[in-house]
C-alpha positions as CSV (number, residue, x, y, z in Angstrom):
1,X,60.5,-77.0,-96.3
2,X,60.5,-73.4,-94.6
3,X,63.9,-72.9,-92.9
4,X,63.6,-72.6,-89.2
5,X,64.2,-69.0,-88.0
6,X,67.5,-68.5,-85.8
7,X,68.6,-65.3,-84.4
8,X,71.4,-64.6,-82.1
9,X,72.6,-62.0,-79.9
10,X,76.4,-61.6,-79.9
11,X,77.6,-58.9,-77.5
12,X,81.3,-58.1,-76.8
13,X,82.0,-58.4,-73.0
14,X,83.5,-54.9,-72.8
15,X,81.4,-53.2,-70.0
16,X,77.8,-52.7,-68.9
17,X,74.7,-53.5,-70.8
18,X,73.4,-50.4,-72.8
19,X,69.9,-49.9,-73.6
20,X,70.7,-50.1,-77.3
21,X,72.3,-53.7,-76.5
22,X,69.4,-54.9,-74.7
23,X,66.9,-53.7,-77.3
24,X,69.0,-55.5,-80.1
25,X,68.8,-58.6,-77.9
26,X,65.0,-58.1,-77.6
27,X,64.2,-57.7,-81.2
28,X,66.4,-60.7,-82.1
29,X,64.4,-62.8,-79.4
30,X,61.1,-61.4,-80.7
31,X,61.8,-62.1,-84.3
32,X,62.9,-65.8,-83.3
33,X,59.9,-66.5,-81.1
34,X,57.2,-65.0,-83.0
35,X,58.3,-67.3,-85.8
36,X,58.7,-70.3,-83.4
37,X,62.4,-70.4,-84.0
38,X,65.7,-70.2,-81.9
39,X,67.5,-67.3,-80.0
40,X,71.1,-68.0,-79.5
41,X,73.5,-66.2,-77.0
42,X,77.1,-65.8,-78.5
43,X,80.0,-64.0,-76.8
44,X,82.3,-62.2,-79.0
45,X,85.4,-61.6,-77.1
46,X,88.0,-61.3,-80.1
47,X,88.9,-57.8,-79.4
48,X,91.2,-58.8,-76.5
49,X,92.3,-55.3,-75.5
50,X,88.8,-54.2,-74.7
51,X,87.7,-57.1,-72.5
52,X,86.4,-56.1,-69.1
53,X,86.5,-58.6,-66.2
54,X,83.0,-59.6,-65.2
55,X,81.2,-58.3,-68.2
56,X,80.1,-61.8,-69.2
57,X,78.2,-62.1,-66.0
58,X,76.4,-58.8,-66.6
59,X,75.3,-60.1,-69.9
60,X,73.9,-63.4,-68.4
61,X,72.5,-61.8,-65.5
62,X,70.8,-58.9,-67.4
63,X,69.2,-61.4,-70.0
64,X,68.1,-63.3,-66.9
65,X,66.3,-60.6,-65.2
66,X,64.5,-59.4,-68.1
67,X,63.5,-63.0,-69.1
68,X,65.2,-63.4,-72.3
69,X,65.8,-67.3,-72.3
70,X,68.1,-68.2,-75.0
71,X,67.9,-71.7,-76.5
72,X,71.8,-72.1,-76.9
73,X,74.6,-70.3,-75.1
74,X,78.1,-70.5,-73.3
75,X,76.6,-71.5,-70.2
76,X,73.9,-74.0,-71.4
77,X,75.7,-75.4,-74.8
78,X,74.0,-76.5,-77.9
79,X,74.4,-78.2,-81.0
80,X,76.6,-75.4,-82.5
81,X,79.0,-74.5,-79.8
82,X,81.3,-73.5,-78.4
83,X,79.6,-70.2,-78.1
84,X,82.4,-67.9,-77.2
85,X,84.5,-66.9,-80.0
86,X,88.0,-67.1,-78.1
87,X,87.2,-70.9,-77.9
88,X,86.8,-71.0,-81.5
89,X,89.9,-69.4,-82.6
90,X,91.6,-72.2,-84.6
91,X,88.5,-72.6,-86.6
92,X,88.7,-69.1,-88.1
93,X,92.3,-69.4,-89.3
94,X,91.1,-72.5,-91.3
95,X,88.5,-70.4,-93.2
96,X,90.8,-67.5,-93.7
97,X,93.6,-69.6,-95.2
98,X,90.9,-71.3,-97.4
99,X,90.4,-68.1,-98.9
100,X,94.0,-67.5,-99.4
101,X,94.2,-70.7,-101.3
102,X,91.3,-69.8,-103.4
103,X,93.0,-66.5,-104.3
104,X,90.2,-64.4,-102.5
105,X,92.4,-63.3,-99.7
106,X,96.1,-62.8,-99.1
107,X,98.8,-62.4,-96.3
108,X,99.8,-58.8,-95.5
109,X,103.1,-58.1,-93.9
110,X,102.9,-54.6,-93.6
111,X,104.2,-53.2,-90.3
112,X,102.3,-51.0,-87.9
113,X,104.6,-48.1,-88.6
114,X,104.1,-48.2,-92.5
115,X,100.3,-48.2,-92.0
116,X,100.4,-45.4,-89.6
117,X,102.5,-43.3,-92.3
118,X,100.2,-44.2,-95.0
119,X,97.3,-42.9,-93.0
120,X,99.2,-39.9,-92.0
121,X,100.1,-39.1,-95.8
122,X,96.5,-39.1,-96.8
123,X,95.7,-36.3,-94.5
124,X,93.2,-35.6,-91.9
125,X,90.4,-37.7,-93.7
126,X,92.8,-40.6,-93.7
127,X,92.6,-43.5,-96.3
128,X,92.3,-47.2,-96.9
129,X,94.8,-49.7,-97.1
130,X,96.9,-49.3,-100.5
131,X,96.8,-53.1,-101.2
132,X,100.8,-53.1,-101.0
133,X,100.9,-56.8,-100.3
134,X,98.1,-58.0,-102.5
135,X,100.3,-58.8,-105.6
136,X,103.4,-60.0,-103.9
137,X,105.0,-62.9,-105.7
138,X,104.2,-66.3,-104.2
139,X,108.1,-66.9,-103.6
140,X,108.3,-63.7,-101.6
141,X,105.3,-64.7,-99.5
142,X,106.5,-68.0,-98.8
143,X,110.1,-66.5,-97.7
144,X,108.4,-64.1,-95.3
145,X,106.3,-66.7,-93.6
146,X,109.2,-69.1,-93.4
147,X,111.1,-66.4,-91.7
148,X,108.0,-65.9,-89.3
149,X,107.4,-62.2,-90.2
150,X,104.3,-61.1,-88.5
151,X,101.4,-60.9,-90.8
152,X,97.3,-60.6,-91.1
153,X,95.3,-62.0,-93.6
154,X,93.1,-59.6,-95.8
155,X,90.3,-59.9,-98.1
156,X,90.7,-59.2,-101.7
157,X,87.8,-56.8,-102.1
158,X,86.6,-55.8,-105.6
159,X,87.8,-52.4,-106.7
160,X,85.0,-51.8,-109.4
161,X,81.3,-51.7,-109.4
162,X,79.1,-51.7,-106.4
163,X,77.7,-54.1,-103.7
164,X,74.1,-53.9,-102.9
165,X,72.3,-55.9,-99.9
166,X,68.4,-55.8,-98.8
167,X,67.6,-54.8,-95.6
168,X,64.1,-55.6,-94.2
169,X,63.6,-52.1,-92.6
170,X,65.7,-49.9,-94.6
171,X,65.5,-51.6,-98.1
172,X,68.4,-52.1,-100.8
173,X,71.6,-50.4,-99.6
174,X,74.3,-49.9,-102.0
175,X,78.2,-49.0,-101.6
176,X,80.5,-48.4,-104.3
177,X,83.3,-51.0,-104.2
178,X,86.2,-48.5,-104.6
179,X,85.1,-47.3,-101.0
180,X,86.0,-50.6,-99.4
181,X,89.3,-51.4,-98.0
182,X,91.0,-55.0,-98.3
183,X,89.4,-55.6,-94.9
184,X,91.4,-57.6,-92.4
185,X,90.2,-61.3,-91.7
186,X,92.7,-62.6,-89.1
187,X,94.8,-60.3,-87.0
188,X,98.6,-60.9,-86.3
189,X,97.8,-62.4,-82.9
190,X,95.8,-65.0,-84.6
191,X,92.3,-63.7,-83.5
192,X,89.8,-63.1,-86.1
193,X,88.4,-59.6,-86.8
194,X,84.8,-58.9,-85.6
195,X,83.5,-58.8,-89.1
196,X,85.1,-62.1,-90.0
197,X,84.2,-64.0,-87.0
198,X,80.7,-62.7,-87.3
199,X,80.2,-64.1,-90.6
200,X,81.8,-67.4,-90.0
201,X,79.8,-68.2,-86.8
202,X,76.7,-67.0,-88.2
203,X,76.9,-69.4,-91.1
204,X,78.1,-72.3,-88.9
205,X,75.4,-71.7,-86.5
206,X,72.7,-71.4,-89.2
207,X,71.5,-67.9,-88.1
208,X,68.7,-66.8,-90.4
209,X,68.2,-63.3,-89.4
210,X,70.9,-60.7,-88.2
211,X,69.5,-58.0,-86.0
212,X,71.6,-54.9,-85.5
213,X,71.6,-51.4,-85.0
214,X,71.4,-49.0,-88.2
215,X,75.0,-47.5,-87.5
216,X,76.1,-50.6,-89.1
217,X,74.6,-50.3,-92.1
218,X,77.4,-49.2,-94.2
219,X,79.4,-52.2,-93.1
220,X,77.1,-54.7,-94.0
221,X,78.5,-54.7,-97.8
222,X,81.5,-56.3,-96.2
223,X,79.6,-59.1,-94.7
224,X,77.7,-59.8,-98.0
225,X,81.1,-60.1,-99.9
226,X,82.5,-62.3,-97.3
227,X,79.4,-64.6,-97.9
228,X,79.6,-64.5,-101.4
229,X,83.5,-65.4,-101.1
230,X,82.6,-68.6,-99.5
231,X,79.6,-69.2,-101.4
232,X,77.2,-69.3,-98.5
233,X,73.6,-68.0,-98.3
234,X,73.3,-64.4,-97.0
235,X,71.0,-64.0,-93.9
236,X,68.2,-61.7,-93.6
237,X,69.3,-58.3,-92.4
238,X,67.2,-56.2,-89.9
239,X,68.9,-52.9,-88.8
240,X,67.1,-51.1,-85.9
241,X,66.8,-47.3,-85.8
242,X,68.9,-45.0,-83.7
243,X,67.8,-44.3,-80.2
244,X,68.2,-40.8,-79.5
245,X,67.9,-38.4,-76.5
246,X,66.2,-35.2,-75.6
247,X,68.6,-32.2,-75.1
248,X,67.8,-29.3,-73.0
249,X,67.1,-27.1,-75.9
250,X,64.5,-29.5,-77.2
251,X,66.7,-30.9,-80.0
252,X,67.5,-34.4,-80.0
253,X,71.0,-36.4,-80.5
254,X,72.1,-39.9,-80.1
255,X,71.4,-41.2,-76.6
256,X,74.1,-40.8,-74.1
257,X,74.8,-40.3,-70.5
258,X,74.2,-36.6,-70.6
259,X,70.5,-37.5,-71.2
260,X,70.3,-39.6,-68.2
261,X,71.2,-43.4,-67.4
262,X,71.7,-45.5,-70.5
263,X,72.7,-48.8,-68.9
264,X,70.2,-51.4,-67.9
265,X,71.9,-51.8,-64.4
266,X,71.9,-47.9,-63.6
267,X,68.2,-47.8,-64.6
268,X,67.4,-50.6,-62.2
269,X,69.5,-49.2,-59.6
270,X,67.3,-46.1,-60.0
271,X,64.3,-48.1,-59.2
272,X,62.9,-48.9,-62.7
273,X,61.6,-52.6,-63.0
274,X,63.2,-54.9,-65.4
275,X,60.0,-55.9,-67.1
276,X,59.1,-52.2,-67.3
277,X,62.4,-51.4,-69.1
278,X,62.0,-54.2,-71.5
279,X,58.4,-53.3,-72.4
280,X,59.6,-49.6,-73.0
281,X,62.4,-50.5,-75.2
282,X,60.3,-52.6,-77.2
283,X,58.5,-49.6,-78.3
284,X,61.7,-47.7,-79.2
285,X,61.4,-48.2,-83.0
286,X,58.5,-50.8,-83.3
287,X,54.9,-49.8,-83.4
288,X,52.0,-52.4,-82.6
289,X,49.2,-52.6,-84.9
290,X,46.5,-51.6,-82.1
291,X,49.0,-48.7,-80.4
292,X,48.8,-50.7,-77.2
293,X,51.6,-49.7,-74.8
294,X,51.8,-52.2,-72.0
295,X,52.9,-55.8,-73.0
296,X,54.3,-58.7,-70.9
297,X,57.0,-60.6,-72.9
298,X,54.9,-63.3,-73.9
299,X,52.3,-60.9,-75.4
300,X,55.1,-58.9,-77.2
301,X,56.0,-62.6,-78.8
302,X,52.4,-62.7,-79.7
303,X,52.0,-59.5,-81.2
304,X,55.5,-58.8,-82.7
305,X,56.2,-58.4,-86.5
306,X,59.0,-57.3,-88.4
307,X,57.1,-54.9,-90.5
308,X,56.1,-52.8,-87.5
309,X,59.9,-51.7,-87.2
310,X,60.3,-48.1,-88.1
311,X,63.2,-46.3,-90.1
312,X,62.9,-43.3,-88.1
313,X,64.9,-42.6,-84.9
314,X,63.3,-43.4,-81.7
315,X,63.5,-40.9,-78.8
316,X,64.1,-42.5,-75.1
317,X,61.7,-40.5,-73.1
318,X,62.4,-40.9,-69.3
319,X,59.1,-39.4,-68.4
320,X,57.4,-42.0,-70.4
321,X,59.5,-44.9,-68.9
322,X,58.5,-43.4,-65.5
323,X,54.9,-43.6,-66.3
324,X,55.1,-47.2,-67.5
325,X,57.1,-48.2,-64.4
326,X,54.2,-46.8,-62.3
327,X,51.6,-48.7,-64.3
328,X,53.7,-52.0,-63.6
329,X,53.8,-51.1,-59.9
330,X,50.1,-50.5,-59.7
331,X,49.2,-53.8,-61.7
332,X,51.1,-55.9,-59.0
333,X,49.4,-58.1,-56.6
334,X,49.8,-56.5,-52.8
335,X,52.0,-59.7,-52.3
336,X,54.3,-59.0,-55.1
337,X,54.5,-55.4,-54.2
338,X,55.4,-56.2,-50.8
339,X,58.0,-58.6,-51.6
340,X,59.6,-56.2,-54.0
341,X,59.2,-53.0,-51.7
342,X,60.7,-54.9,-48.5
343,X,64.3,-53.9,-49.0
344,X,63.2,-50.2,-49.1
345,X,60.9,-50.6,-46.1
346,X,63.8,-52.1,-44.3
347,X,65.6,-48.7,-44.9
348,X,63.2,-47.2,-42.6
349,X,62.4,-50.2,-40.3
350,X,65.6,-52.2,-40.2
351,X,64.3,-54.8,-37.8
352,X,60.8,-56.2,-36.4
353,X,57.6,-56.5,-38.4
354,X,55.2,-53.9,-39.3
355,X,51.8,-53.9,-40.9
356,X,53.4,-54.3,-44.4
357,X,50.0,-54.4,-46.0
358,X,48.9,-51.0,-44.5
359,X,52.0,-49.5,-45.9
360,X,51.6,-51.2,-49.2
361,X,47.9,-49.8,-49.3
362,X,49.3,-46.2,-49.1
363,X,52.2,-46.4,-51.3
364,X,51.4,-48.8,-54.3
365,X,48.7,-46.2,-55.8
366,X,51.4,-43.3,-55.5
367,X,54.7,-44.2,-56.3
368,X,56.2,-44.5,-59.8
369,X,59.6,-46.3,-58.4
370,X,60.4,-48.3,-55.5
371,X,63.5,-46.0,-54.8
372,X,60.8,-43.1,-53.9
373,X,59.8,-45.3,-50.7
374,X,62.5,-44.2,-48.2
375,X,61.9,-40.6,-48.9
376,X,58.2,-40.8,-48.7
377,X,58.0,-42.6,-45.3
378,X,61.2,-41.2,-43.8
379,X,59.1,-39.4,-41.4
380,X,57.8,-42.7,-39.8
381,X,61.5,-43.5,-38.7
382,X,62.2,-40.0,-37.3
383,X,59.7,-37.3,-36.3
384,X,60.7,-34.2,-38.3
385,X,61.2,-31.1,-36.3
386,X,58.1,-29.1,-37.3
387,X,56.3,-25.8,-36.6
388,X,53.1,-25.6,-34.7
389,X,51.9,-23.5,-37.6
390,X,51.0,-26.9,-39.5
391,X,48.3,-27.3,-37.2
392,X,46.5,-24.3,-38.6
393,X,44.3,-25.5,-41.5
394,X,41.4,-23.6,-43.1
395,X,39.8,-26.6,-44.8
396,X,39.8,-28.7,-41.7
397,X,38.9,-25.6,-39.6
398,X,41.6,-26.2,-37.2
399,X,43.6,-23.9,-35.2
400,X,46.3,-23.9,-32.4
401,X,43.6,-24.1,-29.6
402,X,41.3,-26.5,-31.2
403,X,44.1,-28.7,-32.3
404,X,45.5,-29.0,-28.7
405,X,41.7,-29.9,-27.6
406,X,41.6,-32.5,-30.3
407,X,44.8,-34.2,-29.3
408,X,43.9,-34.0,-25.5
409,X,40.6,-36.0,-26.2
410,X,42.3,-38.2,-28.6
411,X,45.3,-39.5,-26.5
412,X,43.1,-41.3,-23.8
413,X,40.9,-42.9,-26.2
414,X,43.7,-44.3,-28.3
415,X,45.7,-45.4,-25.0
416,X,42.6,-47.5,-24.1
417,X,42.5,-49.5,-27.4
418,X,43.5,-53.2,-27.0
419,X,43.6,-54.0,-30.7
420,X,46.0,-51.5,-32.9
421,X,44.4,-51.9,-36.6
422,X,43.3,-49.5,-39.1
423,X,39.7,-50.5,-38.5
424,X,39.7,-50.1,-34.8
425,X,41.8,-46.8,-35.1
426,X,39.3,-45.5,-37.7
427,X,36.2,-46.6,-35.6
428,X,37.4,-45.0,-32.4
429,X,38.4,-41.7,-33.7
430,X,35.6,-41.4,-35.8
431,X,33.1,-42.1,-32.9
432,X,35.3,-39.4,-31.1
433,X,34.6,-36.9,-33.5
434,X,30.9,-37.6,-33.2
435,X,31.0,-37.3,-29.5
436,X,32.8,-34.0,-29.8
437,X,30.5,-32.6,-32.2
438,X,33.2,-31.7,-34.7
439,X,33.9,-32.6,-38.4
440,X,36.1,-35.5,-39.2
441,X,39.0,-33.3,-40.5
442,X,39.0,-31.1,-37.4
443,X,40.0,-34.1,-35.3
444,X,42.0,-36.1,-38.0
445,X,44.2,-33.0,-39.1
446,X,45.9,-32.3,-35.8
447,X,46.1,-36.2,-35.2
448,X,48.0,-36.7,-38.4
449,X,50.4,-33.6,-38.0
450,X,51.2,-34.9,-34.7
451,X,52.0,-38.2,-35.9
452,X,53.8,-37.4,-39.0
453,X,55.5,-33.9,-38.3
454,X,54.6,-32.8,-41.9
455,X,51.7,-31.8,-44.0
456,X,51.6,-34.0,-47.0
457,X,51.9,-37.8,-46.2
458,X,51.2,-41.0,-48.0
459,X,48.2,-42.4,-46.3
460,X,46.1,-40.6,-43.6
461,X,45.8,-40.6,-39.8
462,X,44.6,-44.1,-39.3
463,X,47.3,-45.7,-41.5
464,X,50.1,-43.7,-40.1
465,X,49.2,-44.5,-36.5
466,X,48.8,-48.2,-37.3
467,X,52.3,-48.3,-39.0
468,X,54.0,-46.3,-36.2
469,X,52.5,-48.7,-33.6
470,X,50.6,-47.8,-30.3
471,X,53.5,-46.6,-28.3
472,X,55.3,-44.4,-30.9
473,X,52.1,-43.0,-31.8
474,X,51.0,-41.8,-28.3
475,X,54.6,-40.6,-27.7
476,X,54.3,-38.3,-30.9
477,X,50.8,-37.2,-30.1
478,X,51.9,-36.2,-26.6
479,X,54.9,-34.2,-27.9
480,X,52.4,-32.6,-30.3
481,X,50.2,-31.4,-27.5
482,X,53.4,-30.2,-25.6
483,X,54.3,-28.1,-28.7
484,X,50.7,-26.6,-28.8
485,X,50.7,-26.0,-25.1
486,X,54.1,-24.4,-25.0
C-alpha cells in the first residue's frame, strides 16, 4: 500500500514571514496536495531566546491570507498533536535518554567557559567539540548527575567514513563524518535543539517529505544519522534553491532588505495582493511544463510536480511581481475591484458615496497596485494650483482664448443637467461641440483641465466630472474661466 504523503511547515515564531519561509510553506503544501496528502503546521519554539511576541499570529494570519489551509496544526488540533514544540518538552527528554541508554548519546557536563576557551584555542575558524565527556566513566557520570551538575545530551557521531543522503533536487550529498561535531540533542534548560526536535516530531507525525531551503543541505547528514540511531525511516528531502536579489551593479546576491521588501507583510503594505505574491513565489525555483505564469492556488496544485524544481538560484524580480500584480487586478470583477479599492478611495473621499463604478472603470485598467490610487486621484480631493498654460494644446487645437470660450459655453449646459452621469455628460458635451462647430478635443481639453488642474489624468472629462459631482465640477469650471480671463 502506497504511503500517504505528509508534509509540514515548521516555522519558528521569531519575527515576520520572509519570502523564503512562505515559499517553503507553499512548496510543502503543493507537494502534499498534488499527491492527495496532508499539510501540517507545527510551531518550533524551542529557541526560547529568539521568540518574538505576536509572531505566531503572524504565521497564522499569513497562511490564512494566501489560502494555505493546513490539515493539522496548533489552532485546529489533529491526531499527532500537540503541534507546538514547547508543549512536547518531556517527550524529547525520553527519546534523548533512550539514546543514552543504548550507548548512542552521552551526558556532557562541560561548562560554557570551557567550550568558549576551546573555541578560542582553535583560532579564527573555531573548532568542534573535543568529545571531552564522551568517554567519562559511568561512576563519574552518575556522581555528576546526582550532584545536579548542569548538563546537555550529545549524540555520539561516527568519527570515520562518510554519510550520504539523497535529495530529490540536488541528488546524493556526502559529508565526511570527521567534519561532524557530537551534536547537542537536549540543552541544559531541558529544551531540545532544533535538529533533534525536528527529527523526533517528523517521525512521530509521520512526515514523509521534508521541504527546506538549500542552505540547510550540509546539516542534513546529521538528521540522517539521528534517524539511523533510532532505526527510523528517513523521509524524502526536498531542498529548494536560494532566492537571490538584483544588486545595483547588475550582480545578484542572497535576497535581503537592500534589494527591497523581503517580508510578506511589507509587500502587502506596499499594495501587492496576497494571491499575486503566492503565484509569483511559486515560480521562484519551479518551472511549469507549459511555461505558463498565472496560476490560482488550485491550479498550482493541479500542475505542480517535484521534478519541475530547479537547482539554480532564483532571482526575485520586483518588476515581474509588479506586472503580475497588475494582471491580477485587471482580472478581477468590477465588484471585487471596488471592494478592495474602497479603503484607498476613502483616503480621498472619507465620507459619502461616489460613483465607485466610474472610478473603477478608469483605474482598474491602469494601476498595478492599489496603493497607487490615492496619488492618482488626489486631484479629485483638492484642485491643484495650476498654470493657465495647461489650456494650450496643439493636438486639441486649444489656446487661452478659445479655451475660455469653451468653458463659457459648457458651464450653462452642465448647469442645466438634471441627471449627472457619464452618459448624460457625454451626450450633452458632444452635442455642444457639434453645435459650436468645433472638434470634440477642442471642447473637452479645457473642460478636463479646469476640472482636474493637471495635464495627465486617469479617465477623461466625462468620468472626472461625474466623480466630482455637479456642484464641485461647476465650481472648478468657473475657477478655470476666471483664471483664463485674468
